[in-house]
N, C-alpha and C positions, 0 to 999 in steps of 0.2 A: 660826441653826441650833440646833435643840434638842440638848441634851447626849446624849440617847439615840439620836439619828439615826444611821443607817448610810449615809452619803452614797456616791455613786458615785465612782469614781476621778477622773473629770473634775471633779466638784463639789469633791472634796478639793483637787485641784491648783489649781483656780481660786481657792479660798478661802485657800490658804496661800502660793502662789508670791510674791505681792506683798509678803509680810512676811518673805521670805528663807528659806522652808522648801521642801523638795522631797519628793515622794512617791516612795519607793523600796522595793520589795518589802514592801508591806503596812504600812509605817510612814512617818511624816513625820520628816525629819531636817534639822538645820541645824548650823552651827558658829560659834564666836566665836574670832577670832584673838587670840592672847595672846603677850606678849613674855617671859613667864616662867611657871613653875609657879604662882607666887602669883597672877598675873593670871588664869590659867586657873581656879584654885580660886575666885577672886572671882566670875568669870562663872557658875560652877556654883552658887554660893551665891545669886546674883541669880535665876537660873532656878528654883531650888528654892523660894525665898521667893515668887516670883511665882505658882507653881501652888498653893502651900499644900497643905492636906489633899486637895484635888481631884487632885493629881498622883500620889497613891499608886496604884500599879498601872498608871500611864500613862507617867511620865517616867523615862527612864534617862539617865545622864550618864557620859561618858568623858573624863577629865581627862588631858591631855598637856601637856608643857612649852610647845608652840607653839600649842595650841588646845584648846577645849573642844567636844566633839561631843555634841549633844543629840538625843534620839530620843523621839517620842511615839507610843504605840500602846496600845490597850486590852489589859488583861491576858488577855482571852479571845480575842485575835487581832483584827486589823483596826483601822481608824481610825474613830472615832465623832465625833459633833458635839462632845463634850467635848475630844477631842484637838485639834480645830480651834480651839476657843475658847482652850485653854491655849497653843497656839502663838502666837496673837495677844497673849495676856497676857505671855508670856515675851519676845516681840520688843519689846513696848512697854517693859517694865521694863529690858531690856538697852539699848535706844536711849536711855532716860533717863539711863543711866550712861555713855553714850559707847561702848557695846560692841555695835555693830550685828550682828544675826543675818545670816549669809550662807550660801548652800548650799555653797560651796567645792567640795572634791573628794569629795562624798558618793557612796558606792557600797555595795553589799552583795554578798557572794559566796555562791553556792550550789554544791553538788556534786550532780550528777545521775548516777544509776546506772541504766543500762538493764538490764532484766531480763525474762525470759520468764515467771517465776513470782514476782511481787512478794511475796505472802504467805510464800513460802518463804525468800526472801533477806533481807527486811526485819528479822526478829528478830535475825539475825546482826549487821547493821550497828547495830541499836539496842543490843545487848549490848556489842559491842566498842568502841563510842564512848562509852557511858554516856549517850547522848542520850535524849530523851523525846519523846512525841507533841506536835506543835505544836497548841496550842489554837486553834480557830476557823479553821484553815487551809482554803483552797479545795482544797488538795492533801491528801487524806485520809491519804496515805502519808507525809507530810512528818515529818522528825525535826529537833529543834533542841537545841542545847547548853543545858542548864538554867542554866549560868552566864552565858549570853548573850554569850560571846566567840568561839566557833567558828562557821564557816559552816553554814548549813542544809543538810540532805541530803534529797533527794526521789528518787522512783523513777519511771522512765519505762517504760511498757509496750512491750515488743517483740512483734512478731507472728511473727518468725522469727529463728533464730540469725544472728549477724553476726560470724563469726570473723575477717573480713577487716579489721575496724576496732575502735578502742577502744570500751569499753562504759561508760566513765566520762568525762564531760565537764564542764567548768566553765560555770556560768551567772554572768555578771557583770552585776548590776543597777545601772543608772546613771540619773541624771535624764534626762528625755526629750531635753533640748537637748544633752546630752553624747554621745549615741549616735553621731552621724555622725562626730565627730572621733575617737572611739575606734575605730570601724570603719576609717576612713581610716588611722589609725596602725597598726593591725594588718596591713592590706594592704601598707602601705609597708614593714613589717618582714618581708615575705616570705610573709604569709598570703594566703588567697583567700576570697572570698565564695562559699559553697556554696548558700545559699538566702536570699531575702528574702520568701518566700511568706507568712510570718506577720507581717511588719513592719507596724506599728511595735511589736508585742508583743515580737518577738525576730528577730534575724538570726543565721544559722548560718555560722560561719567555720571554717577549718581551717588548721593550720600546714603547713609544707612537707612533712611526712610524713603528713598526713591526720588528725592528732589534732584533735578538734573542740572549739569553745567557742562559747557564744552570748552576744551582747550583748542585754540585755533592758531594757525600760522598762515603765511601768505602762500605757501607751497601748494601745488596741485590745483591751482585756480585759473591758470592761464588757458 
């Protein structure tokens, strides 16, 4: 795959799943288990060395005492052929050191705000959070944390006021194979499935009081 290619979600998933990465919310993710902060730092160092200068603007690393979380996405948004290639190179380097890449409990959280007049409310949320426009997003209204630590915020167009229900809901983006278990767990915990019309892109669920959340995957969006 050419470095400049913009593959489909299916092509990305097919290319990286077998080396232990998962496509979640416009980026590919994996993690490396670690017994200590030192081991987690070592895994990060292996990954950074594997990508070399090509990783600038693509690889981000989150080091914890029990794991190292790796994320690849082009700095203008989305996954390119280069990100796919780097995922393979990182996985190979980690495997050679006895540190296999694994998808683990990868997920990403979004906050969705329903609004009648998105241009009117979006500047408020951008100002109060200190967020910035998301480069290359398919959702032109999306806002992201410039530090890369907070959840993304996006705005969903309403066609009429809905005072009877909440107007902010959570989107939990998970690997495709994790969706069913997450939905089952939410229902077992007292929730209910409101709609699977858009599945497998997303399922809409509600808590016992009607507050909504969506379980989302990359599938069904190309």
